[in-house]
C-alpha positions as CSV (number, residue, x, y, z in Angstrom):
1,M,11.1,1.5,26.7
2,A,10.2,-2.0,25.9
3,V,11.1,-3.6,22.6
4,T,8.5,-5.7,20.8
5,Y,9.2,-7.8,17.8
6,F,6.6,-8.2,15.1
7,K,6.6,-11.1,12.7
8,R,6.3,-10.1,9.1
9,F,6.3,-12.0,5.8
10,R,8.3,-10.9,2.8
11,M,6.2,-12.0,-0.2
12,E,7.1,-12.0,-3.9
13,R,5.3,-12.5,-7.2
14,D,6.6,-13.1,-10.7
15,L,4.9,-10.6,-13.0
16,S,5.9,-12.1,-16.3
17,D,2.5,-13.9,-16.7
18,G,0.9,-10.4,-16.9
19,L,-2.4,-11.6,-15.4
20,F,-3.6,-8.4,-13.9
21,V,-7.2,-8.0,-14.8
22,P,-8.8,-6.3,-11.8
23,P,-12.4,-6.6,-10.9
24,P,-14.5,-3.7,-12.1
25,L,-14.5,-0.6,-9.9
26,P,-17.6,-0.4,-7.7
27,A,-20.1,2.4,-8.6
28,D,-19.0,5.8,-7.4
29,Y,-15.2,4.9,-7.1
30,L,-12.4,5.9,-9.4
31,L,-8.7,5.4,-9.6
32,V,-6.5,8.6,-9.5
33,P,-3.0,8.3,-10.9
34,W,0.0,9.8,-9.2
35,R,0.5,13.6,-9.2
36,K,2.9,15.4,-6.9
37,E,0.1,17.8,-5.8
38,L,-1.8,14.8,-4.3
39,I,1.0,13.9,-1.9
40,E,-0.9,15.3,1.1
41,S,-4.0,13.3,0.1
42,H,-1.9,10.1,-0.1
43,A,-0.5,10.9,3.4
44,T,-4.0,11.5,4.8
45,V,-5.4,8.3,3.4
46,K,-2.3,6.4,4.7
47,Y,-2.9,7.8,8.2
48,R,-6.7,7.1,8.2
49,S,-6.0,3.6,6.9
50,F,-3.3,2.6,9.5
51,C,-3.8,4.8,12.6
52,T,-5.8,2.1,14.5
53,E,-4.2,-0.9,12.9
54,I,-1.3,-3.1,14.1
55,D,1.0,-1.5,11.5
56,S,1.0,1.8,13.4
57,S,2.6,-0.2,16.3
58,V,5.1,-1.7,13.9
59,F,5.8,1.6,12.2
60,P,4.9,4.4,14.5
61,C,4.9,7.0,11.7
62,L,1.8,5.4,10.3
63,G,-0.1,6.4,13.5
64,D,0.8,10.1,13.1
65,P,-0.5,12.4,10.4
66,E,2.9,14.3,10.2
67,G,4.7,11.0,10.1
68,C,2.6,9.8,7.2
69,L,3.4,13.1,5.3
70,R,7.1,12.7,6.0
71,L,6.9,9.1,4.8
72,M,5.1,10.0,1.6
73,N,7.6,12.8,0.9
74,E,10.5,10.3,1.4
75,I,8.8,7.7,-0.9
76,A,8.2,10.2,-3.7
77,A,11.7,11.6,-3.4
78,R,13.5,8.3,-3.8
79,A,15.4,7.6,-7.0
80,G,13.4,4.3,-7.4
81,F,10.0,5.9,-7.1
82,V,7.5,4.4,-9.6
83,P,4.7,6.8,-10.4
84,E,3.0,4.2,-12.6
85,A,2.6,2.0,-9.5
86,T,1.3,4.8,-7.2
87,W,-2.4,5.4,-7.0
88,L,-5.2,6.9,-5.0
89,M,-8.7,5.4,-4.8
90,A,-11.5,8.0,-4.6
91,Y,-15.1,7.8,-3.7
92,Q,-17.2,10.3,-5.6
93,P,-21.0,9.7,-5.8
94,V,-22.7,11.8,-8.4
95,T,-24.4,13.8,-5.7
96,R,-21.0,15.1,-4.4
97,G,-18.6,17.5,-6.0
98,Q,-15.2,16.7,-4.3
99,P,-13.9,13.1,-4.2
100,E,-13.2,11.5,-0.8
101,Y,-9.9,9.7,-1.1
102,C,-10.1,6.3,0.5
103,G,-7.3,4.2,-0.8
104,T,-3.6,4.5,-1.5
105,I,-0.7,2.4,-2.8
106,Q,2.9,3.4,-3.7
107,G,5.5,1.6,-5.7
108,L,9.3,1.7,-5.7
109,V,11.9,-0.3,-7.6
110,D,14.5,-1.8,-5.2
111,S,18.3,-2.3,-5.7
112,R,17.6,-5.7,-7.3
113,G,15.3,-4.2,-9.9
114,H,12.2,-5.6,-8.2
115,G,9.0,-3.7,-7.7
116,A,8.4,-3.0,-4.0
117,I,4.8,-2.3,-2.9
118,Q,4.6,0.3,-0.2
119,N,1.8,0.8,2.3
120,I,-1.4,-0.3,0.5
121,G,-4.2,1.1,2.6
122,I,-8.0,1.4,2.5
123,T,-9.8,3.6,5.0
124,P,-12.1,1.6,7.4
125,M,-15.4,2.8,5.9
126,H,-14.4,1.6,2.4
127,R,-13.1,-1.8,3.2
128,D,-14.6,-5.1,1.9
129,R,-15.4,-3.7,-1.5
130,G,-12.4,-5.1,-3.4
131,L,-10.6,-1.8,-3.5
132,G,-7.3,-3.2,-2.2
133,T,-7.4,-5.8,-4.9
134,I,-8.0,-3.2,-7.6
135,L,-5.2,-0.9,-6.3
136,L,-2.8,-3.9,-6.1
137,H,-3.6,-5.0,-9.7
138,R,-3.0,-1.4,-10.9
139,A,0.3,-1.1,-9.1
140,L,1.5,-4.4,-10.5
141,R,0.5,-3.3,-14.0
142,G,2.4,-0.1,-13.4
143,F,5.5,-2.1,-12.6
144,L,5.1,-4.1,-15.8
145,E,4.8,-0.9,-17.8
146,R,8.2,0.0,-16.5
147,G,9.7,-3.4,-17.4
148,I,9.8,-4.7,-13.9
149,E,9.0,-8.4,-13.8
150,R,9.1,-9.3,-10.1
151,A,7.2,-7.6,-7.2
152,Q,7.6,-7.9,-3.5
153,L,6.0,-6.6,-0.3
154,E,6.1,-7.1,3.4
155,V,3.1,-7.7,5.6
156,T,2.6,-8.1,9.3
157,A,1.7,-11.7,9.9
158,E,-1.1,-10.8,12.2
159,N,-2.8,-9.0,9.3
160,R,-4.4,-12.2,8.1
161,R,-6.8,-10.5,5.7
162,A,-3.9,-8.8,3.9
163,V,-1.9,-12.0,3.8
164,A,-4.9,-13.8,2.2
165,L,-5.3,-11.0,-0.4
166,Y,-1.7,-11.2,-1.4
167,E,-1.8,-15.0,-1.6
168,R,-5.0,-14.8,-3.7
169,L,-3.2,-12.5,-6.1
170,G,-0.2,-14.9,-6.5
171,F,2.2,-13.6,-3.9
172,R,4.2,-16.3,-2.0
173,K,6.0,-16.1,1.3
174,V,9.7,-16.2,0.7
175,R,11.0,-15.1,4.1
176,T,9.9,-14.4,7.6
177,V,11.4,-11.3,9.2
178,Y,11.0,-9.7,12.6
179,K,10.7,-6.0,13.0
180,A,11.7,-4.5,16.3
181,S,9.6,-1.6,17.6
182,S,10.3,0.4,20.7
183,M,7.2,1.2,22.8
184,A,6.9,3.3,25.9
185,V,5.8,1.4,29.0
186,S,3.5,3.2,31.3
């Protein structure tokens, strides 16, 4: 097994300005608040969002459907789980009955009392529509509803689009960390 180190940025944002006015939802999309019975949908979207991305190398569970389900169960069971900061994005044209879930975000409160964004993901066919921005705004508003005034997240440095999104929304890099990941060598 070879060990690879991935450069990641810890980013933080002060929430006290309360400036979370997301762009309008595109036509045929809707936000779905957290409900425990949607845990498998969150896991499926998480898998579909990350399975071909660098983050599935950094965190191998993101490249495995069962790993994503385990991760979602662990997140939802944590004492610091914040339902108000946990959302699904659904695509539901008027011509279809059942929604297609295409985005997910989860929130936790950490030991310092900061909101911690977990695994914001948009499935490939639904990217470039501002859905990640909308999910992030909604999660940050959810933290504020719980009285949490600072939010943080980590992002793999190679994911330049995500880094740019977070910076656009007021997050600033506060630390660079390196995540070790073991990978089988063939």
